[in-house]
C-alpha positions in Angstrom: 140.4 89.1 15.6 139.3 87.8 12.1 136.4 85.9 13.7 135.3 89.0 15.5 135.1 91.3 12.4 132.4 90.8 9.8 133.4 90.2 6.2 135.0 93.3 4.6 132.6 95.9 3.4 133.0 97.0 -0.2 135.3 100.1 -0.4 136.8 99.5 3.0 140.4 98.6 3.8 142.3 98.7 7.1 146.1 98.7 7.5 146.8 97.9 11.1 149.9 99.7 12.6 149.4 98.0 16.0 147.0 95.1 16.6 144.3 94.3 15.9 144.1 92.5 19.1 140.5 93.5 19.9 141.4 93.6 23.6 143.0 95.9 26.1 146.1 97.0 24.2 145.7 99.8 21.7 144.6 99.0 18.1 146.0 101.6 15.7 145.2 101.5 12.0 145.0 103.5 8.8 141.5 103.1 7.4 141.0 103.8 3.7 137.4 104.3 2.4 136.7 104.3 -1.4 134.3 106.9 -2.7 130.9 106.1 -1.1 132.5 103.4 1.1 131.5 103.1 4.8 132.0 101.0 7.9 129.2 98.8 9.2 127.4 100.0 12.3 129.7 99.3 15.3 130.9 100.4 18.7 134.1 100.2 20.7 134.1 99.2 24.4 137.0 101.7 25.0 135.8 104.4 22.5 137.5 105.5 19.3 139.7 108.3 18.2 139.6 109.2 14.5 142.1 111.6 12.8 141.1 112.3 9.2 144.2 112.5 7.1 142.8 112.9 3.6 139.6 113.4 1.8 136.1 114.3 3.0 133.4 112.1 4.6 131.1 111.8 7.6 130.6 110.3 11.0 127.1 109.3 12.0 125.6 108.3 15.4 122.0 108.3 16.6 120.8 109.5 13.2 123.0 112.6 13.3 125.6 112.9 10.5 128.6 115.3 10.8 130.8 116.1 7.9 134.6 115.6 8.5 137.6 116.4 6.4 141.4 116.2 6.5 142.6 117.6 9.9 139.4 116.8 11.8 139.6 114.8 15.0 136.6 112.7 16.2 136.3 111.2 19.6 133.6 108.5 19.9 132.7 107.6 23.5 132.9 104.0 24.8 129.9 102.0 23.6 128.4 104.6 21.2 127.1 102.9 18.1 128.3 104.7 15.0 129.4 104.5 11.4 131.7 106.5 9.2 132.3 106.8 5.5 133.6 108.7 2.5 131.7 111.2 0.4 130.5 109.7 -2.9 132.8 112.0 -4.9 136.2 110.9 -3.4 138.0 108.6 -1.0 138.8 109.3 2.6 141.5 108.0 4.9 141.8 108.3 8.7 143.9 106.9 11.5 141.9 105.0 14.1 142.9 104.3 17.7 140.7 102.0 19.8 141.0 99.8 22.9 138.9 97.0 24.1 136.6 94.9 22.0 134.9 96.2 18.9 131.2 95.2 18.6 128.9 94.9 15.6 125.1 94.9 15.6 124.8 91.2 16.1 127.0 91.6 19.2 125.5 94.7 20.7 
């Protein structure tokens, strides 16, 4: 998996609870984003489920940004290119559940 994931973005940390296998089994992780931190643009062949557990941030796809906060659940369809991040004034954490390969712009 390490070869499939770009170098860590500043302000981004993932604690994998299952995986990462970047394949058919589920990958389950706790993603922690520092204030203003964000993921790089990416997609998931099997889609992604995000459950925000603390803080406030956003999810963006196709130029549309939606604000999310603790308790919100986001379902990203398979193959949809997106990014998510924390507001500048505080950190955000979310559980992530994916299946199938994750793809980054150079792979899309």
